[in-house]
C-alpha positions in Angstrom: -96.2 -46.3 119.9 -99.0 -48.6 121.4 -102.3 -47.1 122.1 -105.7 -48.6 123.4 -108.8 -48.1 121.5 -111.3 -46.2 123.3 -114.2 -48.2 121.2 -113.2 -51.8 121.6 -110.3 -51.5 124.3 -107.7 -53.3 122.0 -104.1 -52.6 121.8 -102.9 -51.1 118.4 -100.3 -49.4 116.8 -100.9 -46.3 114.6 -99.2 -46.9 111.5 -97.9 -44.7 108.4 -99.4 -47.6 106.1 -101.9 -46.0 103.3 -105.4 -46.1 104.7 -108.5 -47.5 103.2 -111.2 -45.3 101.8 -113.5 -46.5 104.6 -111.0 -45.5 107.4 -110.6 -42.1 105.7 -114.4 -41.8 106.1 -114.2 -42.6 109.6 -111.6 -40.0 110.0 -114.1 -37.6 108.6 -116.8 -38.6 110.4 -114.8 -38.6 113.8 -113.7 -35.0 113.0 -117.2 -34.0 112.4 -118.8 -34.9 115.7 -118.4 -32.4 118.7 -116.6 -34.4 121.3 -113.1 -35.0 119.2 -111.3 -35.9 122.4 -112.6 -39.4 122.6 -112.0 -39.5 118.8 -108.2 -39.7 118.8 -107.5 -42.9 120.0 -110.0 -45.0 117.9 -108.1 -48.2 116.1 -108.0 -48.5 112.2 -110.5 -51.2 112.2 -113.1 -49.4 114.2 -112.4 -46.1 112.3 -113.2 -48.4 109.2 -116.4 -49.6 110.7 -117.4 -46.1 111.5 -116.7 -45.1 107.8 -118.9 -47.7 106.4 -121.6 -46.7 108.4 -121.2 -43.2 107.9 -121.3 -44.0 104.1 -124.4 -46.0 104.5 -126.2 -43.3 106.5 -124.9 -40.6 104.0 -127.8 -40.4 101.7 -130.3 -39.7 104.4 
C-alpha cells in the first residue's frame, strides 16, 4: 500500500523488511512525542534520520 510521508512528501511503501537500529530509534522517538497522529505516516528514510538525531541528542 502506497503512503505519502508527512515529513518529505514522497511516496513510499511500508515494508515488512527488517528495520535498521536507527529506524527503530526513530519509531521510539515518534511514539514519545505528544502529537502522534502525524507520526504514523513517516517514511523509513525520515524515521532513520530522526532516529540518528535522537541518538545524538540522547546524552544531553
